[in-house]
C-alpha positions as CSV (number, residue, x, y, z in Angstrom):
1,X,44.3,-0.9,29.8
2,X,40.7,-1.7,30.4
3,X,38.5,1.1,31.7
4,X,36.5,0.3,34.8
5,X,32.8,0.9,34.4
6,X,30.7,2.5,37.2
7,X,28.1,0.1,38.4
8,X,25.0,1.6,40.0
9,X,22.1,-0.2,41.7
10,X,18.7,0.7,43.0
11,X,19.0,2.7,46.2
12,X,22.5,4.0,45.6
13,X,22.9,7.7,46.4
14,X,24.6,9.8,43.7
15,X,25.4,13.3,42.7
16,X,25.7,14.7,39.2
17,X,29.2,15.8,38.0
18,X,30.8,17.4,34.9
19,X,27.6,18.4,33.2
20,X,25.1,21.3,32.9
21,X,22.7,19.4,35.2
22,X,25.3,19.4,37.9
23,X,25.5,23.2,37.7
24,X,21.7,23.4,37.8
25,X,21.4,21.1,40.9
26,X,24.5,21.9,43.0
27,X,24.8,19.8,46.1
28,X,21.7,17.7,45.4
29,X,21.9,14.0,46.3
30,X,19.8,11.7,44.1
31,X,18.6,8.2,44.7
32,X,19.1,5.6,41.9
33,X,15.6,4.3,41.1
34,X,16.4,1.6,38.4
35,X,19.0,-0.8,37.2
36,X,21.2,0.6,34.3
37,X,20.0,0.2,30.7
38,X,21.4,1.1,27.3
39,X,20.0,4.0,25.2
40,X,21.7,4.9,21.9
41,X,25.0,3.5,23.1
42,X,25.0,5.2,26.5
43,X,24.3,3.5,29.8
44,X,21.7,5.3,31.9
45,X,19.7,5.0,35.1
46,X,16.5,6.5,36.4
47,X,17.0,8.9,39.3
48,X,14.2,9.4,41.8
49,X,12.3,12.7,41.1
50,X,14.2,13.3,37.9
51,X,12.6,12.8,34.5
52,X,14.0,10.2,32.0
53,X,17.3,8.3,32.2
54,X,20.6,9.9,33.2
55,X,24.0,9.0,31.8
56,X,26.0,7.1,34.4
57,X,29.3,8.7,33.3
58,X,28.0,11.9,34.8
59,X,27.2,10.4,38.2
60,X,29.4,9.9,41.2
61,X,28.3,7.6,44.1
62,X,28.2,9.3,47.5
63,X,28.0,8.0,51.1
64,X,25.2,9.5,53.2
């Protein structure tokens, strides 16, 4: 069975899930600020007002 990949685009609103950062930023909604790119085998995106790239497997899209 093929695993479906999450696709994020600039402007999507997301929250962090299942990671230490999610515990540090409970309830915070982030805006995706870049298209996804690969880093060391992981797919990441830039989040507005968050340093560096963030692993898309730890993000969940939200409707606002």
